[in-house]
VOVEXDO-459796 format. One line per field, with one value per residue (C-alpha): x, y, z; residue number from 0; residue in one letter. Coordinates in pm, 1 decimal. Each point is the difference from the previous one (the first is absolute). Layout:
N
px <- c(X / ...)
py <- c(Y / ...)
pz <- c(Z / ...)
resi <- c(NUM / ...)
resn <- c(a / ...)
***
This chain:
303
px <- c(2987.8 / 224.0 / -72.5 / 307.9 / 87.8 / -114.2 / -368.4 / 7.4 / 102.7 / -262.8 / -274.0 / 99.0 / 2.4 / -340.0 / -128.7 / 139.6 / -144.7 / -339.8 / 25.2 / 109.0 / -301.0 / -220.0 / 154.3 / -28.8 / -376.7 / -66.9 / 182.1 / -206.5 / -309.7 / 84.3 / 114.6 / -342.2 / -179.3 / 186.5 / -53.2 / -379.4 / -13.4 / 181.4 / -254.3 / -307.9 / 134.1 / 68.9 / -350.3 / -138.6 / 200.3 / 23.0 / -230.6 / -327.2 / 10.3 / 37.8 / -305.8 / -197.8 / 89.6 / -140.0 / -322.8 / -6.1 / 86.5 / -250.8 / -265.2 / 124.3 / 4.4 / -359.5 / -121.0 / 89.6 / -43.0 / 309.3 / 372.1 / 5.4 / -204.3 / 186.9 / 325.2 / -180.3 / -106.0 / 364.3 / 117.2 / -238.7 / 60.3 / 330.9 / -194.8 / -303.8 / 150.8 / 142.2 / -341.3 / -167.2 / 245.9 / -47.7 / -370.3 / 14.6 / 214.4 / -255.9 / -282.1 / 133.6 / -105.2 / -354.1 / -271.7 / -182.2 / -351.2 / -278.3 / -179.7 / -48.4 / 369.5 / 80.6 / -226.2 / 107.2 / 47.9 / -184.1 / 203.7 / 42.3 / -210.4 / -290.7 / -311.9 / -111.4 / -295.1 / -33.3 / -320.5 / -155.7 / 121.1 / 357.9 / 0.4 / -161.0 / 271.3 / 280.3 / -142.7 / -95.9 / 342.3 / 118.8 / 95.2 / -132.2 / 207.8 / -231.9 / -365.6 / -150.1 / -276.0 / 224.7 / -105.2 / 338.8 / 242.6 / 369.0 / 111.3 / 380.4 / 148.5 / 344.8 / 332.5 / 153.4 / 350.5 / -80.4 / 197.9 / -299.4 / -237.7 / 247.9 / 22.8 / -377.1 / -38.9 / 267.2 / -111.7 / -360.0 / -170.9 / -315.3 / -24.3 / 11.4 / -276.8 / -226.4 / 65.5 / -74.0 / -333.0 / -100.0 / -215.4 / -66.4 / 291.0 / 117.7 / 284.0 / 55.2 / 345.1 / 66.2 / 319.5 / 70.7 / 280.9 / 182.4 / 386.7 / 98.7 / 189.2 / 145.0 / -195.3 / -308.8 / -201.7 / 103.8 / -84.1 / -345.6 / -41.5 / 76.0 / -213.5 / -291.3 / 68.4 / -13.6 / -346.1 / -74.5 / 112.0 / -74.2 / -239.1 / -47.0 / 212.9 / 290.0 / 21.6 / 24.8 / 263.4 / 210.6 / 40.6 / 46.2 / 268.4 / 183.7 / -25.2 / 129.9 / 301.4 / 87.3 / 265.7 / -173.3 / 299.8 / 99.0 / -317.2 / 130.7 / -59.8 / -173.5 / 135.0 / -187.9 / 162.2 / -212.9 / -319.8 / -101.8 / 149.6 / -225.5 / -300.4 / 71.9 / -1.4 / -340.5 / -106.6 / -6.4 / 98.1 / 344.9 / -46.2 / -338.9 / 144.9 / 303.1 / -231.4 / -205.8 / 303.9 / 119.1 / -338.4 / 4.7 / -377.6 / -42.0 / 207.4 / -323.4 / -150.1 / 316.4 / -32.3 / -374.9 / 48.1 / 272.4 / -257.3 / -252.5 / 267.0 / 47.3 / -361.2 / -5.1 / 295.6 / 208.1 / 347.7 / 305.6 / 25.9 / -154.6 / -308.0 / -272.3 / -359.8 / -223.8 / -361.9 / -325.7 / -211.7 / -327.0 / 69.3 / 245.5 / 241.0 / 370.0 / 344.9 / 329.4 / 320.4 / 320.5 / 322.8 / 56.5 / -170.7 / -23.6 / -331.9 / -126.4 / -22.9 / -245.5 / -203.3 / -13.6 / -146.8 / -245.6 / -134.0 / -33.3 / -218.4 / -195.4 / -143.9)
py <- c(5475.8 / -141.1 / -345.7 / -233.9 / -210.4 / -319.6 / 148.9 / 89.1 / -346.5 / -151.3 / 204.3 / -62.9 / -371.4 / 18.1 / 170.7 / -251.7 / -266.1 / 151.0 / 38.8 / -362.3 / -108.2 / 207.4 / -142.3 / -350.0 / 52.7 / 147.9 / -292.7 / -253.0 / 187.5 / 3.0 / -399.9 / -62.5 / 173.4 / -179.4 / -340.6 / 86.2 / 79.8 / -327.8 / -171.4 / 161.1 / -72.7 / -349.7 / -36.0 / 155.1 / -234.4 / -321.1 / -46.0 / 185.9 / -185.7 / -345.8 / 94.5 / 115.9 / -306.7 / -219.1 / 180.0 / -42.7 / -373.1 / -51.2 / 125.4 / -220.5 / -305.1 / 68.9 / -14.5 / -371.5 / -145.7 / 115.8 / -55.0 / -379.2 / 37.9 / 307.8 / -211.0 / -283.9 / 235.2 / 113.7 / -332.2 / -101.0 / 289.5 / -141.0 / -331.2 / 180.2 / 289.8 / -237.5 / -156.4 / 369.5 / 126.1 / -313.0 / 39.6 / 360.7 / -51.3 / -256.3 / 231.0 / 359.3 / 16.1 / -136.3 / 252.8 / 31.1 / -197.2 / 224.8 / -219.2 / -22.8 / -89.7 / 357.6 / 159.4 / 137.8 / -270.5 / 52.7 / 58.5 / -265.0 / 167.7 / 60.4 / -221.0 / -146.4 / -239.8 / -331.7 / -125.5 / -300.3 / -200.8 / 109.5 / -103.6 / -323.9 / -45.3 / 39.6 / -244.9 / -273.7 / -171.3 / 65.0 / -185.1 / 202.0 / -20.4 / 73.4 / 22.5 / 10.0 / 216.0 / 277.7 / 362.7 / 99.8 / -204.9 / 88.9 / -133.5 / -13.6 / 25.3 / -126.9 / -117.4 / -314.5 / 139.1 / 366.4 / 130.2 / 220.5 / -302.8 / -229.9 / 269.3 / 42.8 / -357.6 / -51.6 / 293.4 / -159.2 / 342.8 / -172.1 / -283.3 / 250.8 / 210.6 / -304.3 / -105.3 / 336.1 / 32.3 / -365.6 / -102.5 / 316.6 / 21.4 / -290.7 / -31.6 / -104.7 / -49.1 / 37.7 / -7.2 / 249.6 / 129.7 / 331.1 / -1.6 / -293.8 / -203.7 / -314.6 / -258.5 / 188.7 / -157.8 / -348.9 / 19.8 / 172.8 / -303.5 / -237.7 / 160.9 / -21.9 / -376.6 / -56.2 / 140.5 / -215.2 / -336.3 / 35.1 / 115.1 / 370.7 / 57.8 / -154.3 / 328.8 / 190.7 / -219.9 / -0.5 / 387.4 / 63.7 / -259.3 / 162.9 / 351.2 / -157.6 / -150.5 / 264.2 / 280.1 / 176.6 / 234.1 / -121.4 / -162.0 / -356.6 / 12.8 / -326.9 / -260.9 / -149.5 / -336.8 / 12.9 / 51.0 / -367.9 / -111.8 / 275.4 / -135.2 / -336.8 / 182.1 / 82.3 / -342.7 / 46.4 / -269.3 / 89.8 / -133.8 / 174.9 / 323.3 / -22.9 / -40.7 / 285.0 / 224.3 / -118.1 / 63.1 / 353.9 / 0.7 / 254.4 / 286.1 / 117.4 / 28.6 / 193.1 / 236.8 / 42.0 / 93.2 / 246.5 / 162.3 / 10.9 / 183.3 / 258.5 / 81.9 / 92.4 / 227.6 / -180.7 / 117.8 / -192.6 / -313.1 / -102.6 / 145.9 / -17.5 / 79.7 / 55.1 / -69.4 / 53.9 / -302.1 / 201.0 / 329.7 / -104.1 / 281.2 / -62.1 / 145.6 / -74.3 / -70.1 / -21.0 / -158.7 / -140.0 / 206.0 / -85.9 / -145.2 / 346.9 / 122.9 / -300.3 / 73.3 / 379.9 / -69.0 / -253.4 / 254.8 / 249.4 / -267.7 / -83.8 / 351.5)
pz <- c(5428.7 / -286.4 / -81.4 / 28.9 / -296.3 / 202.6 / 22.1 / -351.9 / -123.8 / 233.3 / -138.4 / -360.1 / 70.5 / 161.3 / -299.9 / -232.6 / 211.2 / -17.8 / -375.5 / -26.8 / 188.4 / -210.6 / -295.4 / 118.3 / 92.4 / -348.0 / -162.9 / 221.0 / -134.1 / -351.7 / 33.1 / 153.5 / -282.2 / -255.2 / 160.2 / 29.6 / -356.7 / -99.3 / 215.3 / -167.7 / -334.5 / 68.8 / 169.7 / -335.9 / -233.4 / 205.3 / 308.1 / -145.4 / -331.2 / 189.6 / 220.0 / -290.9 / -192.7 / 289.5 / -14.7 / -379.6 / 31.2 / 267.4 / -231.2 / -267.7 / 230.2 / 103.8 / -365.9 / -37.3 / 349.7 / 177.0 / -43.7 / -63.6 / -311.1 / -133.0 / 27.0 / -187.0 / -280.1 / -12.6 / -28.5 / -264.0 / -216.3 / -177.9 / -56.9 / -159.2 / -205.8 / -254.5 / -66.0 / -4.1 / -240.0 / -209.0 / -16.1 / -83.6 / -303.5 / -120.7 / 35.8 / -37.7 / -371.8 / 50.2 / 2.5 / 320.5 / -12.0 / 48.2 / 261.3 / 364.7 / 67.6 / -65.0 / 261.1 / 309.3 / 264.6 / 335.6 / 322.6 / 243.2 / 269.5 / -232.0 / 72.6 / -318.4 / -93.7 / -174.5 / -182.9 / 131.9 / -306.7 / 58.7 / 369.8 / -107.0 / -288.0 / 271.2 / 230.8 / -286.8 / 5.8 / 351.8 / 302.7 / 307.2 / 297.8 / 327.6 / 16.3 / -335.8 / 119.2 / 134.9 / -92.9 / -87.1 / -246.6 / -46.6 / -352.7 / -13.3 / -351.6 / 49.9 / -139.9 / 163.4 / -50.4 / 87.0 / 313.6 / 104.8 / -39.0 / 204.5 / 266.1 / 9.5 / 64.3 / 256.3 / 194.9 / 1.1 / -73.4 / -172.3 / 265.7 / 282.9 / -156.1 / -42.4 / 328.1 / 171.9 / -188.9 / 100.2 / -289.7 / -160.4 / -225.7 / -265.6 / -245.6 / -360.9 / -138.5 / -367.0 / -214.9 / -243.6 / -217.6 / 76.1 / 11.3 / -198.9 / 253.8 / -164.7 / 225.2 / 36.6 / -290.6 / 103.0 / 347.9 / -80.0 / -212.8 / 248.3 / 268.3 / -235.2 / -79.0 / 367.3 / -8.6 / -294.3 / 144.8 / 377.3 / 231.7 / 2.4 / 306.3 / -191.0 / -189.1 / 294.1 / 152.2 / -311.4 / -63.4 / 385.3 / -9.3 / -282.0 / 161.5 / 321.7 / -180.4 / -253.3 / 54.2 / -305.1 / -80.1 / -358.2 / -123.9 / 67.8 / 377.6 / -11.0 / -229.9 / -280.9 / 93.1 / 327.2 / -163.6 / -29.8 / 339.6 / 153.8 / -156.3 / 148.6 / 319.7 / -59.7 / -80.4 / -349.2 / -259.4 / -136.6 / -340.5 / -66.3 / 137.0 / -232.1 / -282.1 / 91.9 / 38.6 / -334.9 / -180.4 / 116.4 / 11.2 / 262.6 / -149.7 / -168.0 / 353.6 / 121.5 / -303.8 / 94.1 / 340.7 / -119.9 / -213.0 / 285.8 / 194.6 / -273.4 / -17.3 / 355.9 / -35.2 / 252.9 / 0.4 / 116.1 / 200.9 / 227.0 / -159.0 / 276.0 / -88.7 / 332.0 / -107.4 / 185.9 / -114.4 / 86.2 / -164.9 / -263.2 / 89.3 / 5.3 / 78.5 / -97.4 / 194.4 / -206.7 / 152.1 / 337.6 / 248.9 / 359.3 / 136.7 / 110.7 / -356.9 / -68.3 / 303.9 / -98.4 / -328.7 / 138.9 / 233.9 / -267.5 / -209.4 / 308.2 / 44.1)
resi <- c(0 / 1 / 2 / 3 / 4 / 5 / 6 / 7 / 8 / 9 / 10 / 11 / 12 / 13 / 14 / 15 / 16 / 17 / 18 / 19 / 20 / 21 / 22 / 23 / 24 / 25 / 26 / 27 / 28 / 29 / 30 / 31 / 32 / 33 / 34 / 35 / 36 / 37 / 38 / 39 / 40 / 41 / 42 / 43 / 44 / 45 / 46 / 47 / 48 / 49 / 50 / 51 / 52 / 53 / 54 / 55 / 56 / 57 / 58 / 59 / 60 / 61 / 62 / 63 / 64 / 65 / 66 / 67 / 68 / 69 / 70 / 71 / 72 / 73 / 74 / 75 / 76 / 77 / 78 / 79 / 80 / 81 / 82 / 83 / 84 / 85 / 86 / 87 / 88 / 89 / 90 / 91 / 92 / 93 / 94 / 95 / 96 / 97 / 98 / 99 / 100 / 101 / 102 / 103 / 104 / 105 / 106 / 107 / 108 / 109 / 110 / 111 / 112 / 113 / 114 / 115 / 116 / 117 / 118 / 119 / 120 / 121 / 122 / 123 / 124 / 125 / 126 / 127 / 128 / 129 / 130 / 131 / 132 / 133 / 134 / 135 / 136 / 137 / 138 / 139 / 140 / 141 / 142 / 143 / 144 / 145 / 146 / 147 / 148 / 149 / 150 / 151 / 152 / 153 / 154 / 155 / 156 / 157 / 158 / 159 / 160 / 161 / 162 / 163 / 164 / 165 / 166 / 167 / 168 / 169 / 170 / 171 / 172 / 173 / 174 / 175 / 176 / 177 / 178 / 179 / 180 / 181 / 182 / 183 / 184 / 185 / 186 / 187 / 188 / 189 / 190 / 191 / 192 / 193 / 194 / 195 / 196 / 197 / 198 / 199 / 200 / 201 / 202 / 203 / 204 / 205 / 206 / 207 / 208 / 209 / 210 / 211 / 212 / 213 / 214 / 215 / 216 / 217 / 218 / 219 / 220 / 221 / 222 / 223 / 224 / 225 / 226 / 227 / 228 / 229 / 230 / 231 / 232 / 233 / 234 / 235 / 236 / 237 / 238 / 239 / 240 / 241 / 242 / 243 / 244 / 245 / 246 / 247 / 248 / 249 / 250 / 251 / 252 / 253 / 254 / 255 / 256 / 257 / 258 / 259 / 260 / 261 / 262 / 263 / 264 / 265 / 266 / 267 / 268 / 269 / 270 / 271 / 272 / 273 / 274 / 275 / 276 / 277 / 278 / 279 / 280 / 281 / 282 / 283 / 284 / 285 / 286 / 287 / 288 / 289 / 290 / 291 / 292 / 293 / 294 / 295 / 296 / 297 / 298 / 299 / 300 / 301 / 302)
resn <- c(x / x / x / x / x / x / x / x / x / x / x / x / x / x / x / x / x / x / x / x / x / x / x / x / x / x / x / x / x / x / x / x / x / x / x / x / x / x / x / x / x / x / x / x / x / x / x / x / x / x / x / x / x / x / x / x / x / x / x / x / x / x / x / x / x / x / x / x / x / x / x / x / x / x / x / x / x / x / x / x / x / x / x / x / x / x / x / x / x / x / x / x / x / x / x / x / x / x / x / x / x / x / x / x / x / x / x / x / x / x / x / x / x / x / x / x / x / x / x / x / x / x / x / x / x / x / x / x / x / x / x / x / x / x / x / x / x / x / x / x / x / x / x / x / x / x / x / x / x / x / x / x / x / x / x / x / x / x / x / x / x / x / x / x / x / x / x / x / x / x / x / x / x / x / x / x / x / x / x / x / x / x / x / x / x / x / x / x / x / x / x / x / x / x / x / x / x / x / x / x / x / x / x / x / x / x / x / x / x / x / x / x / x / x / x / x / x / x / x / x / x / x / x / x / x / x / x / x / x / x / x / x / x / x / x / x / x / x / x / x / x / x / x / x / x / x / x / x / x / x / x / x / x / x / x / x / x / x / x / x / x / x / x / x / x / x / x / x / x / x / x / x / x / x / x / x / x / x / x / x / x / x / x / x / x / x / x / x / x / x / x / x / x / x / x / x / x / x / x / x / x / x / x)
***
C-alpha cells in the first residue's frame, strides 16, 4: 500500500518531534552539568574557604580565651605598634646580653618551682586578700589601664575562684609596667600612696575603683584629675595624698614589682602567677582567661 502524502508528512513531523525532545533532554543534561560544575567551583572558592576560615579562627580564639580577647588584641595592636617600633630602633644596634634574659622562656602550661626565699620576697610587700593561710596564692601582676586587666576584674574571675575554693585560695595584686599606657604610672603611684596613707584595705578599694571606672582603651581611661578625689572617697587626707603623688616615692616599688614579674617569666597583662604555698610550685596565666582556667591550674598544682 502506498503511503499518502499526509501519512508521510505525519511521520516526518513525529520524527522531528522525537529528535527535538532528545535534543531538549540532552540540553537539560548539559545545562545541569554546567550548573553543577559552577556550584562545585563556587563551593571550592567561596564556601569551603569560609568554613575553613571559621575553623582556623576558632583555633585562634581559643589561644587567647575566645573572641572577646582576640578583638581586644586587634584593637590594641595599632596602639602598641608605634611603641614597639620605637623600642626596637633604640635597641637594634645593642649587642644581646649574655645572661638569663636570653634563655628560652618556659611555656605557660609548664609547672615551675620557686625557692623558699623567692616566695618570701614576693609576699614581703604584699596585701593578701582572702585567707592569709590559704594553700594557693594568685599573684596578679596588672596594669590599671590595660583592657585585659580591666576585663579580668569586671568579670570577677579571681574573685569567683577565691569564692569557689572557700579559704583555700587568696590573692595578691601588684602593679607593673608593660605597654606604656599614659596614665599607668600615675595610677600605680596613687594606689601605692593609698597603701602608705591608709588602712591596708584602702589599697584594695583604690585600685578596684580605678578598674571599675576606667574604659582602658587609650591609656587614659581613668583621669589623673580623679586620683585625689578617689583618695578622699577612701577617707584619706587629700593634701597628704597629693604630696605623696608629687613625691613619686612609690615609683621605685612600681619598678621593683615589674622586675619581679620579669623573673617569673610572666608574659602579657594581666600576668597571673598561681602558687602552691606548700610545694612552692607555680603556673602562669597570661591575659584575661575565664575562671575555669584558674581552676584548672589550681587543680593541677593540688595534685
